[in-house]
C-alpha positions as CSV (number, residue, x, y, z in Angstrom):
1,M,59.4,113.2,106.0
2,D,60.7,114.9,102.8
3,H,58.7,114.4,99.7
4,V,60.3,111.8,97.4
5,K,61.1,113.1,94.0
6,T,60.9,110.6,91.1
7,I,63.5,110.8,88.4
8,S,62.2,111.5,84.9
9,H,63.8,110.3,81.6
10,D,62.8,113.5,79.8
11,L,65.9,115.0,78.1
12,I,64.1,117.7,76.1
13,H,63.0,120.0,78.9
14,L,65.9,120.3,81.4
15,P,65.4,122.7,84.3
16,E,68.3,125.0,85.2
17,R,68.0,124.1,88.9
18,R,69.5,120.9,90.2
19,A,67.5,117.9,89.3
20,Y,68.1,114.5,87.8
21,R,67.1,112.8,84.6
22,G,67.6,109.1,84.2
23,Y,66.2,105.7,83.4
24,L,66.5,102.3,85.1
25,E,67.1,99.8,82.3
26,L,67.8,96.6,84.2
27,I,67.0,95.3,87.7
28,D,67.3,91.6,88.5
29,P,69.4,89.3,90.8
30,S,72.5,90.1,88.8
31,G,72.3,93.9,89.6
32,V,71.0,97.1,88.2
33,A,72.0,99.2,85.2
34,G,70.8,102.4,83.5
35,W,71.8,106.0,83.2
36,V,71.4,109.2,85.2
37,L,72.7,112.8,85.0
38,R,72.3,116.1,86.7
39,T,70.3,118.7,84.8
40,D,72.4,121.6,86.0
41,D,75.7,119.9,85.2
42,P,75.2,116.8,82.9
43,P,78.9,115.8,82.7
44,A,79.3,115.7,86.5
45,P,79.5,112.2,88.1
46,V,76.4,111.0,90.0
47,T,76.3,108.5,92.9
48,I,73.7,105.7,92.8
49,E,72.8,104.1,96.2
50,I,70.9,100.8,96.6
51,T,68.9,100.8,99.9
52,L,67.2,98.1,101.9
53,G,65.2,99.5,104.7
54,C,67.1,102.5,105.9
55,G,70.5,101.2,105.1
56,V,72.7,101.4,102.0
57,I,73.8,98.0,100.8
58,A,75.6,99.0,97.6
59,F,76.5,102.1,95.6
60,G,78.3,103.0,92.4
61,R,79.0,106.0,90.2
62,T,78.2,106.9,86.7
63,A,81.2,105.8,84.7
64,V,79.9,104.4,81.4
65,S,79.8,106.4,78.1
66,R,76.4,106.6,76.5
67,V,76.5,107.5,72.8
68,D,72.7,107.6,72.6
69,I,72.4,110.2,75.4
70,E,75.3,112.2,73.9
71,R,73.5,112.5,70.6
72,I,70.4,114.0,72.2
73,L,72.4,116.4,74.4
74,S,75.0,117.1,71.7
75,R,77.8,116.9,74.3
76,R,80.0,114.3,75.9
77,V,78.6,112.8,79.1
78,T,79.5,109.7,81.1
79,C,76.1,109.0,82.6
80,G,75.8,105.2,82.4
81,F,76.1,103.0,85.5
82,E,76.2,99.3,86.3
83,I,76.0,97.9,89.9
84,S,76.5,94.2,90.3
85,F,74.8,92.3,93.2
86,L,77.1,89.4,92.6
87,R,80.1,91.0,94.2
88,P,81.1,89.7,97.7
89,E,80.9,93.1,99.4
90,V,77.3,93.6,98.4
91,R,76.3,90.2,99.8
92,L,78.3,91.0,102.9
93,R,76.4,94.3,103.4
94,F,73.1,92.6,102.8
95,V,74.0,89.9,105.4
96,R,74.9,92.6,108.0
97,R,71.8,94.6,107.2
98,A,69.6,91.6,107.6
99,A,71.3,90.5,110.8
100,A,71.0,94.0,112.3
101,L,67.2,94.0,111.6
102,L,66.7,90.6,113.1
103,S,68.8,91.5,116.1
104,A,66.7,94.6,116.6
105,G,63.5,92.6,116.9
106,A,62.4,92.0,113.3
107,D,61.5,88.5,112.0
108,W,61.8,86.9,108.6
109,Q,58.3,88.1,107.7
110,T,58.9,91.7,108.5
111,S,58.4,93.8,105.4
112,V,61.5,95.6,104.1
113,A,61.5,98.2,101.3
114,F,64.0,98.3,98.5
115,G,65.0,101.5,96.7
116,I,67.5,103.2,94.4
117,R,68.3,106.8,95.0
118,V,70.9,109.2,93.5
119,A,73.1,111.9,95.0
120,R,76.2,114.0,94.2
121,Y,78.4,112.0,96.6
122,P,78.0,109.0,99.0
123,G,76.0,109.8,102.1
124,E,74.4,113.0,100.8
125,K,70.9,113.6,102.0
126,T,68.7,113.2,98.9
127,T,65.1,112.5,98.0
128,W,65.6,111.7,94.4
129,R,64.8,108.1,93.6
130,F,64.3,105.9,90.6
131,E,60.8,104.7,89.9
132,L,61.1,100.9,89.9
133,P,59.3,98.7,87.2
134,A,55.6,98.0,87.8
135,G,56.2,94.3,88.2
136,F,59.0,94.6,90.7
137,E,58.0,94.1,94.4
138,T,59.6,97.0,96.2
139,A,58.5,95.8,99.6
140,R,58.9,92.1,100.5
141,P,59.3,90.0,103.7
142,L,62.9,89.9,104.8
143,D,63.3,86.3,103.6
144,G,61.9,87.3,100.2
145,W,65.2,89.2,99.5
146,L,67.4,86.1,100.1
147,T,67.2,84.9,96.5
148,M,67.8,88.4,95.2
149,F,71.2,88.5,96.9
150,D,72.0,84.8,96.8
151,V,72.2,84.4,100.6
152,D,70.8,81.7,102.8
153,K,69.3,82.0,106.3
154,E,72.2,80.1,107.9
155,T,74.7,82.7,106.8
156,I,72.7,85.5,108.4
157,E,72.2,83.5,111.6
158,R,75.9,83.0,111.8
159,E,76.4,86.8,111.5
160,M,73.8,87.3,114.3
161,A,75.7,84.9,116.5
162,R,78.9,86.8,115.8
163,R,77.2,90.1,116.8
164,A,75.8,88.6,120.0
165,E,78.9,86.9,121.2
166,K,81.9,89.1,122.1
167,G,85.2,87.6,121.3
168,V,84.3,86.2,117.9
169,S,86.2,87.8,115.1
170,P,84.2,89.6,112.5
171,A,84.3,87.4,109.5
172,P,82.8,87.4,106.0
173,P,79.9,85.0,105.4
174,S,80.7,81.6,103.9
175,G,81.5,81.7,100.2
176,L,82.8,85.3,100.1
177,S,86.2,86.4,99.1
178,P,89.0,84.5,101.0
179,V,91.4,87.5,100.9
180,L,90.9,90.0,103.7
181,P,92.5,93.4,103.0
182,I,93.2,95.6,106.0
183,A,94.1,99.2,105.3
184,F,96.1,101.4,107.7
185,Y,94.1,104.4,108.7
186,L,95.6,107.8,109.9
187,P,93.4,109.6,112.4
188,Q,95.1,113.1,111.9
189,F,92.2,114.7,110.0
190,H,90.9,116.9,112.8
191,P,92.4,119.7,114.9
192,T,94.1,119.0,118.2
193,P,95.6,121.3,120.9
194,Q,99.0,119.7,120.4
195,N,99.1,120.3,116.6
196,D,97.7,123.8,117.1
197,A,100.7,124.5,119.4
198,W,103.3,122.9,117.1
199,W,102.2,123.8,113.7
200,G,99.6,126.6,114.0
201,P,95.9,126.9,114.7
202,G,93.6,124.5,112.8
203,F,96.5,122.3,111.6
204,T,95.4,118.8,110.2
205,E,96.9,116.5,107.6
206,W,95.0,118.5,105.0
207,T,97.3,121.6,105.8
208,N,100.3,119.9,104.1
209,V,98.2,118.3,101.4
210,A,96.5,121.5,100.3
211,C,99.9,123.3,100.0
212,H,101.6,120.5,98.1
213,E,103.1,121.6,94.8
214,K,105.0,120.0,91.9
215,I,108.7,119.8,92.6
216,F,109.5,119.0,88.9
217,P,107.3,119.1,85.8
218,S,106.7,115.4,85.6
219,H,106.0,115.1,89.3
220,V,102.5,113.6,89.9
221,A,101.3,116.3,92.3
222,P,99.4,117.8,93.9
223,N,97.2,114.9,95.1
224,L,93.8,116.2,96.1
225,P,90.7,114.4,97.4
226,A,87.7,113.8,95.2
227,D,84.6,112.0,96.4
228,L,85.0,112.5,100.2
229,G,86.5,116.0,100.0
230,F,88.6,117.6,102.7
231,Y,86.8,115.9,105.5
232,D,86.9,116.0,109.3
233,I,86.8,112.5,110.8
234,R,85.1,113.8,114.0
235,L,81.9,113.7,111.9
236,K,80.1,110.4,112.1
237,E,78.8,110.8,108.6
238,V,82.4,111.0,107.3
239,R,83.5,107.9,109.1
240,Q,80.4,106.1,107.8
241,A,81.0,107.2,104.2
242,Q,84.6,106.0,104.4
243,A,83.6,102.6,105.7
244,E,80.9,102.1,103.1
245,L,83.2,103.1,100.3
246,A,86.0,100.9,101.6
247,M,83.7,97.8,102.0
248,L,82.2,98.4,98.6
249,Y,85.6,97.9,97.0
250,G,86.6,94.9,99.1
251,V,88.4,96.4,102.1
252,Y,87.8,94.1,105.1
253,G,88.8,96.4,107.9
254,F,90.8,99.4,109.0
255,C,94.0,99.3,111.2
256,Y,93.9,102.6,113.1
257,Y,97.1,104.1,114.4
258,F,97.1,104.3,118.2
259,Y,99.2,107.1,119.8
260,W,100.2,106.4,123.4
261,F,103.1,108.2,125.1
262,N,103.7,106.8,128.7
263,G,100.0,107.1,129.5
264,K,99.3,110.2,127.4
265,R,97.2,109.8,124.3
266,I,96.8,112.1,121.3
267,L,94.7,111.9,118.2
268,E,92.4,109.8,120.3
269,K,89.1,111.6,119.5
270,P,88.1,109.5,116.4
271,L,88.8,106.2,118.1
272,E,86.8,107.2,121.1
273,L,83.8,108.2,118.9
274,I,84.0,104.8,117.1
275,L,83.6,103.1,120.5
276,R,80.9,105.5,121.7
277,D,78.8,105.6,118.5
278,G,79.1,101.9,117.7
279,G,79.7,102.8,114.1
280,P,80.8,102.3,111.4
281,D,79.9,98.6,111.5
282,M,83.3,97.5,110.1
283,P,86.1,95.3,111.5
284,F,89.1,97.1,112.8
285,C,92.3,96.6,114.8
286,L,95.0,98.9,116.2
287,C,98.6,99.6,115.5
288,W,100.6,101.2,118.4
289,A,102.7,103.9,116.6
290,N,105.3,103.9,119.3
291,E,107.9,106.4,117.9
292,T,108.9,109.9,118.9
293,W,107.2,112.8,117.2
294,S,109.6,115.2,115.6
295,R,109.4,118.2,113.2
296,R,111.0,116.0,110.5
297,W,108.0,113.6,110.4
298,D,110.3,110.6,110.6
299,G,110.4,109.6,114.2
300,S,114.0,110.9,114.6
301,E,115.4,112.5,117.8
302,E,115.9,115.8,116.1
303,E,113.6,118.7,117.0
304,V,111.5,116.5,119.2
305,L,107.8,117.5,119.7
306,L,106.7,114.5,121.8
307,Q,109.2,112.1,123.3
308,Q,108.5,108.3,123.3
309,T,110.4,106.5,126.1
310,H,110.0,102.8,126.8
311,D,110.1,100.7,129.9
312,A,109.0,97.0,129.9
313,D,107.2,97.4,133.2
314,E,105.5,100.8,132.6
315,D,104.6,100.2,129.0
316,T,102.1,97.4,130.0
317,A,99.9,100.2,131.3
318,I,98.8,100.7,127.7
319,L,96.5,97.7,128.2
320,D,94.2,99.8,130.3
321,D,93.6,102.0,127.2
322,L,93.5,99.2,124.7
323,S,91.1,96.9,126.6
324,P,87.8,98.7,125.6
325,F,88.8,98.2,121.9
326,F,89.8,94.6,122.4
327,E,86.3,93.9,123.9
328,D,84.5,95.4,121.0
329,P,82.8,92.8,118.8
330,R,84.1,94.5,115.7
331,Y,87.7,94.0,116.7
332,I,89.7,91.8,114.4
333,R,91.0,88.6,115.9
334,V,93.3,85.7,114.9
335,D,92.3,82.4,116.3
336,G,90.1,84.3,118.8
337,K,92.9,86.5,120.0
338,P,92.7,90.3,119.6
339,L,95.3,91.4,116.9
340,L,97.7,94.2,118.0
341,L,100.4,95.7,115.8
342,I,103.5,97.5,117.1
343,Y,105.1,99.9,114.6
344,R,108.7,100.0,115.9
345,I,109.1,97.2,118.4
346,N,112.9,97.5,118.1
347,L,112.8,100.8,119.9
348,M,112.0,98.9,123.1
349,P,115.0,97.9,125.2
350,Y,113.4,94.6,126.2
351,P,110.7,93.9,123.6
352,A,110.2,90.2,124.3
353,K,109.8,91.0,128.0
354,F,107.2,93.6,127.2
355,V,105.2,91.3,125.0
356,T,105.2,88.5,127.6
357,Q,104.1,90.8,130.4
358,L,101.4,92.3,128.2
359,R,100.0,88.9,127.4
360,E,100.1,87.9,131.1
361,K,98.3,91.1,132.1
362,A,95.6,90.6,129.5
363,V,94.9,87.1,130.7
364,Q,94.8,88.3,134.3
365,A,92.4,91.1,133.3
366,G,90.0,88.4,131.9
367,L,90.7,89.2,128.3
368,F,91.7,86.7,125.6
369,E,95.3,86.0,124.9
370,L,96.7,88.6,122.6
371,Y,98.0,88.0,119.0
372,V,100.9,90.5,118.7
373,C,102.5,91.5,115.4
374,S,105.6,93.5,114.7
375,A,105.5,95.8,111.7
376,M,108.4,95.2,109.2
377,T,109.8,98.7,109.5
378,F,113.3,100.1,110.0
379,G,115.1,96.7,109.5
380,I,112.6,94.6,111.6
381,E,112.0,91.2,110.0
382,D,111.7,87.9,112.0
383,P,109.1,88.7,114.8
384,R,110.0,85.8,117.0
385,P,113.1,87.3,118.7
386,Y,110.8,90.1,119.8
387,G,108.3,87.7,121.3
388,C,105.7,88.4,118.6
389,D,103.4,85.9,116.8
390,A,103.9,87.3,113.3
391,A,105.3,90.2,111.3
392,V,103.3,92.5,109.0
393,G,104.6,93.8,105.7
394,F,104.8,97.5,105.6
395,P,106.2,98.8,102.3
396,P,108.0,100.9,101.3
397,H,109.9,99.6,104.4
398,G,111.8,96.5,103.6
399,T,111.4,97.1,99.9
400,I,114.2,97.3,97.4
401,A,113.7,99.5,94.3
402,D,115.9,101.2,91.7
403,E,116.7,104.8,92.5
404,V,116.1,106.8,89.4
405,S,116.6,110.4,90.7
406,R,119.3,111.1,88.1
407,N,117.2,109.5,85.3
408,V,114.4,112.0,85.8
409,L,115.9,114.8,83.8
410,D,113.7,117.6,85.0
411,V,114.5,117.3,88.7
412,P,115.8,120.6,90.1
413,D,119.4,120.9,91.5
414,D,118.1,121.7,95.0
415,F,116.1,118.4,95.2
416,T,117.8,116.4,98.0
417,G,115.3,113.6,98.3
418,K,115.2,110.3,96.4
419,I,113.1,109.0,93.5
420,Y,112.5,105.3,93.2
421,D,111.0,103.2,90.4
422,M,107.7,101.6,91.6
423,R,107.9,98.9,88.9
424,T,111.1,97.6,90.3
425,A,109.7,97.7,93.9
426,F,107.0,95.3,92.6
427,E,109.6,93.1,90.9
428,Y,111.4,92.8,94.2
429,A,108.2,91.9,96.0
430,V,107.6,89.1,93.5
431,G,110.9,87.4,94.4
432,Q,110.8,88.2,98.1
433,T,110.0,85.3,100.5
434,H,110.2,84.9,104.3
435,A,110.7,81.8,106.4
436,F,108.9,83.3,109.5
437,P,105.2,83.9,110.1
438,H,104.0,87.1,108.5
439,F,101.1,88.8,106.8
440,P,101.9,90.3,103.4
441,G,101.9,94.1,102.9
442,V,101.2,96.2,99.8
443,M,101.5,99.9,99.0
444,A,99.4,101.6,96.4
445,R,101.8,104.5,95.9
446,W,104.2,106.7,98.0
447,D,105.2,110.3,97.9
448,N,105.9,112.2,101.1
449,T,107.0,115.5,99.5
450,A,103.8,117.0,100.8
451,R,105.3,116.7,104.3
452,R,109.0,117.0,103.5
453,G,109.2,119.1,100.4
454,K,112.4,118.7,98.3
455,A,113.9,116.4,100.9
456,G,111.1,113.9,100.4
457,H,111.1,110.4,98.9
458,L,108.7,109.2,96.2
459,Y,108.0,106.3,93.9
460,H,107.8,107.2,90.3
461,Y,105.7,105.2,87.7
462,A,103.1,104.2,90.3
463,D,100.0,102.9,88.6
464,P,96.7,101.1,89.6
465,K,97.8,98.2,87.4
466,I,101.0,97.7,89.4
467,F,99.0,97.9,92.7
468,E,96.5,95.3,91.3
469,A,99.2,92.9,90.4
470,W,100.9,93.3,93.7
471,M,97.6,92.8,95.5
472,R,96.9,89.6,93.6
473,L,100.4,88.3,94.5
474,A,100.0,89.2,98.2
475,G,96.5,87.6,98.2
476,R,97.8,84.3,97.0
477,R,100.6,84.3,99.5
478,A,98.2,85.2,102.4
479,R,95.9,82.3,101.5
480,E,98.9,79.9,101.4
481,M,100.5,81.1,104.7
482,N,97.4,82.0,106.8
483,P,94.3,80.1,105.5
484,S,92.3,80.9,108.7
485,A,93.3,84.6,108.6
486,P,94.3,85.6,105.0
487,F,95.0,89.3,105.8
488,V,96.8,91.6,103.4
489,F,97.8,94.9,104.9
490,I,97.7,98.0,102.6
491,N,99.6,101.1,103.2
492,A,97.3,103.0,103.4
493,W,93.6,104.1,103.3
494,N,94.3,107.8,103.9
495,E,97.9,108.7,104.3
496,W,97.5,111.7,102.0
497,G,100.6,113.5,103.4
498,E,102.7,110.5,102.3
499,G,100.9,110.0,99.0
500,A,99.9,106.5,100.2
501,Y,96.1,106.3,100.0
502,L,93.2,104.4,98.4
503,E,90.6,107.1,98.8
504,P,89.5,108.6,95.4
505,D,91.5,111.6,94.2
506,R,91.0,114.1,91.4
507,R,93.6,112.4,89.2
508,Y,92.8,108.7,89.3
509,G,89.2,108.8,90.7
510,R,88.4,105.3,92.0
511,R,90.9,103.5,89.8
512,Y,93.0,102.2,92.7
513,L,89.8,101.0,94.5
514,E,88.6,99.3,91.4
515,A,92.0,97.6,91.1
516,L,91.6,96.4,94.6
517,R,88.2,95.0,94.0
518,R,89.3,93.1,90.9
519,A,92.3,91.7,92.8
520,V,90.2,90.6,95.8
521,S,87.3,89.2,93.8
522,G,89.4,87.5,91.2
523,D,87.9,89.4,88.3
524,H,89.9,89.5,85.0
525,A,92.5,92.2,84.7
526,E,94.6,93.4,81.9
527,E,97.4,91.1,81.0
528,T,100.4,93.3,81.5
529,I,101.6,96.3,83.5
530,S,102.6,99.2,81.4
531,G,105.5,101.4,81.9
532,E,108.7,102.9,80.5
533,P,110.9,101.5,79.1
534,A,109.2,98.8,77.2
535,D,111.5,96.0,78.6
536,S,110.0,96.6,82.0
537,H,106.6,95.1,81.2
538,I,105.7,92.6,83.9
539,A,103.0,90.0,83.7
540,D,99.9,90.6,85.9
541,A,99.9,87.0,87.2
542,C,103.6,86.7,88.1
543,P,104.5,83.6,89.9
544,P,106.2,84.1,93.4
545,D,109.6,82.9,92.1
546,G,112.3,85.3,90.8
547,A,113.6,82.8,88.2
548,H,110.2,82.4,86.7
549,L,109.7,86.2,86.6
550,N,113.0,86.6,84.7
551,A,112.0,84.0,82.3
552,R,108.6,85.6,81.7
553,L,110.3,89.0,81.2
554,L,112.6,87.5,78.5
555,V,109.7,86.0,76.7
556,E,107.8,89.2,76.7
557,N,110.8,91.2,75.5
558,R,111.4,88.7,72.6
559,L,107.7,89.0,71.6
560,L,107.9,92.8,71.7
561,T,111.1,92.9,69.7
562,K,109.6,90.5,67.1
563,G,106.5,92.7,66.7
564,L,108.6,95.9,66.3
565,K,110.8,94.3,63.6
566,R,107.7,93.1,61.8
567,L,106.5,96.6,61.7
568,G,109.8,98.0,60.7
569,L,110.4,99.7,64.1
570,L,113.8,99.0,65.5
571,G,114.0,101.7,68.0
572,R,112.1,102.4,71.3
573,P,108.3,101.9,71.2
574,D,107.9,105.1,73.2
575,R,109.2,107.5,70.5
576,A,107.6,108.9,67.4
577,Y,108.7,108.0,63.9
578,A,108.5,110.2,60.9
579,G,106.2,109.3,58.0
580,F,103.5,106.6,58.0
581,P,103.4,103.0,59.2
582,P,104.7,100.4,56.6
583,G,102.1,99.3,54.0
584,L,99.6,102.1,54.7
585,A,99.7,103.4,51.1
586,T,98.3,100.2,49.6
587,C,95.4,99.9,52.0
588,T,91.7,100.7,51.4
589,H,90.4,103.2,54.0
590,S,87.3,103.9,56.1
591,I,86.3,106.3,58.8
592,S,85.2,105.3,62.4
593,R,83.7,107.9,64.8
594,Y,83.7,105.5,67.7
595,C,86.8,106.7,69.6
596,H,87.5,108.8,72.7
597,I,90.5,110.1,74.7
598,D,89.7,109.6,78.4
599,E,92.8,111.0,80.0
600,A,95.8,113.0,79.0
601,N,98.5,115.2,80.4
602,T,96.0,118.0,81.1
603,P,92.3,118.0,82.1
604,D,91.5,119.9,78.9
605,L,91.4,117.0,76.4
606,R,91.0,119.4,73.5
607,N,94.3,121.1,74.1
608,I,96.9,118.5,75.3
609,V,100.1,120.4,76.2
610,A,103.6,118.8,76.6
611,N,107.2,119.6,76.2
612,A,110.4,117.7,75.5
613,R,111.0,117.1,79.2
614,T,107.5,115.9,80.3
615,G,106.4,113.7,77.4
616,V,102.8,112.7,76.7
617,W,100.5,110.0,78.1
618,L,97.1,109.2,76.7
619,T,94.4,106.7,77.6
620,G,91.1,106.0,75.8
621,W,89.3,103.7,73.5
622,F,88.9,103.1,69.7
623,W,86.5,100.8,67.8
624,P,87.6,100.8,64.1
625,D,85.0,98.7,62.2
626,D,84.0,95.1,61.8
627,R,86.5,94.6,59.0
628,V,89.6,95.3,61.0
629,A,88.6,95.3,64.7
630,T,90.3,92.2,65.9
631,D,93.1,91.6,68.4
632,N,95.5,90.9,65.6
633,G,95.2,94.4,64.0
634,Q,98.0,96.8,64.2
635,Y,97.1,100.0,66.0
636,F,98.9,103.4,65.7
637,L,98.7,107.0,66.8
638,I,99.3,109.5,64.0
639,L,100.5,113.0,64.8
640,W,99.9,115.6,62.1
641,H,102.1,118.7,62.4
642,I,99.8,121.4,61.2
643,E,102.5,124.0,60.4
644,T,104.7,121.8,58.3
645,R,102.1,119.2,57.3
646,R,104.5,116.5,58.3
647,S,103.2,113.3,59.9
648,F,104.7,111.1,62.7
649,F,103.4,107.8,64.1
650,L,103.7,105.6,67.1
651,P,102.7,101.9,67.6
652,I,100.0,101.3,70.3
653,L,101.3,98.3,72.2
654,E,99.1,98.4,75.3
655,R,95.5,97.5,74.7
656,S,92.8,96.3,77.0
657,E,89.1,95.2,77.2
658,R,86.5,97.9,77.9
659,P,83.2,96.2,78.9
660,D,81.5,99.6,79.3
661,V,82.3,100.6,75.7
662,A,81.5,97.1,74.4
663,E,78.1,97.0,75.9
664,T,77.2,100.5,74.7
665,L,78.3,99.8,71.1
666,E,77.0,96.2,71.2
667,I,80.3,94.7,70.2
668,P,82.1,91.6,71.7
669,L,82.8,92.1,75.4
670,L,86.3,90.8,75.0
671,A,87.2,93.2,72.2
672,K,90.4,95.1,73.2
673,V,89.2,98.5,72.4
674,G,90.9,100.3,75.2
675,F,94.4,101.7,74.8
676,A,97.2,103.4,76.9
677,L,100.2,105.2,75.4
678,R,103.2,107.0,76.7
679,F,105.8,108.6,74.5
680,D,108.7,111.1,74.4
681,T,108.4,114.3,72.4
682,G,112.1,115.2,72.3
683,T,112.4,114.3,68.6
684,L,109.3,116.1,67.5
685,P,109.2,119.8,66.3
686,G,107.3,122.2,68.5
687,G,103.9,123.5,67.5
688,L,100.4,122.3,67.0
689,Y,99.4,118.8,66.1
690,R,96.2,117.0,65.2
691,L,95.7,113.5,66.5
692,E,94.4,110.4,64.7
693,L,94.1,106.8,65.6
694,I,94.3,104.0,62.9
695,C,94.0,100.3,62.8
696,V,95.5,98.3,60.0
697,K,94.7,94.7,59.1
698,G,94.4,92.6,55.9
699,G,95.0,95.5,53.5
700,H,92.4,97.8,55.1
701,C,92.9,100.8,57.4
702,A,90.2,102.3,59.7
703,H,90.8,105.9,60.7
704,S,89.4,107.6,63.9
705,D,87.8,111.0,64.0
706,L,89.7,113.0,66.6
707,A,89.4,116.4,64.9
708,N,88.6,118.2,68.1
709,N,91.7,116.9,70.0
710,L,94.8,119.1,69.5
711,F,98.2,118.4,70.8
712,V,100.7,121.1,71.5
713,I,104.5,120.8,72.1
714,D,105.6,123.8,74.1
715,E,109.2,124.6,73.3
């Protein structure tokens, strides 16, 4: 066994080789908190894994700013972490871990060790561990951990029964989240002989993703993976890391695409390994992707690579290949029936006949009766004429959104695709209702230009906040329509070639996963969704009624207009105004150094570059001082043009709570110190600018210290 290395908190003597420094500041039934960093690369994120026995039951990443550590190192580092044991997915993993130990022969008095280790990424083999407090029992009988994770024996015994009895649908323990997100999963991340022949040796989904380039300056591309890297899903460690990450953030299960062409299967290797290896221990179901494969990536009959033909009698032979999956105890069921999705059931000449014969053949084979769903794609809506039990939402299919291709001024003339507004797609979803049985569907984002280039379609203004609001809406509807199976289908977990994925990327990190976790767990989220123009702000908790949505929009617009008039700003809130905010000259002034820009147009936050076509976006946090730091203060961004010494200002209308900052600075947790801002630069002269944040209230103005952040308009 490798020697365990204990993490020191010494920040004075840092070795050049890779090691860790850190300190565990809190460990109790609510969770753990502290800080940790790599000595060879202090700003790099670090993964923290909570282990029980040999299994990981929770993990997190360093994501909290630590001013005290920054002072010692004299550099910016985000090394703080907080991992809550109160989240449903942590309890679920503890229940499954305990059930696995008991099923393997352990009893309630078997000693099980608890540990906290660190790594560069989830699943990395590491021997670096935190030294736990002297009074903390690191090894306890199994039942001694029940209080720690707020679980009773009955819940674990039910999970054991579920494991022992085939045909019982995997289900979360009692008291956990009632919404069960299922993410579609693409298994095309490994080479196959067919793809080698069609596209060239070694082709996988990553081939298109790695070659993806911006089509126009404001295009959010390329989209490249972060935590999990360019993986190969033939590796058991990769599939395990994916499942652990997904469950950590509230994903209930995966829906794997199943490719079957008249008895011939392709991309079957990962699914076969899931059956053979018995892992990951995560619920799953299958979606038969029953369309023709073509070079256009759209199921068309042009340039056919693999033809899909249908016959009601012959197609039932698919059951022979599906049966091993249906019999797996991890397979997702509805009312005890294995759940099967069909992607394009309208391609079948006699779909109702096929579904009836498939059900009959399943019963004759000794299986349970099937629960068959049609995906709401290519005009398919009501599932009942096709003989199906329910439909499954599959946006962007069936979604209406404003096309804004002509509004994006920097789109090249040879772009033949379409650009839609993601915000209006969500607006449509709010007012969309169905009178037939169905499971709601949600998309995080969409951009298939990695596959189709300048002929692709994409949804502009996609944002984790829109996804969170859409997920909350879908969750409410799922609970109302299907109390016993409140599934919400997400497009998708890893459709990187279509820009539809939840996995962490280099632009947003885990923000989409964090949005999912908040939506599923019911945690508080920011009140509104940001976007341009200002009159498109949509409430996070929109009611599922179009009339109420419109009324809410009108109220928000009136409030926004009133606020702008009060400030003397009659134009758009996303443009800069010359001079200073009204009343600033009569204020008393102070300086605050508690501010930071987290994200901007470019990774180099000290040199933010933009032009008149791309505009600027900034996110960060600012704590002025106790005299003015209230939610009623007026916040502004000041731009100082260095060459002419002219000043410009913009109102900051979107602010949010930042618990990580609040706890570090020991200020009220509900203080809205976070901000996000987007604005045009068309009216600003080119050149170099210095940034400053100010907050005005009651005759006093607090100024930020952003001397190191420069802003350049490139003419």
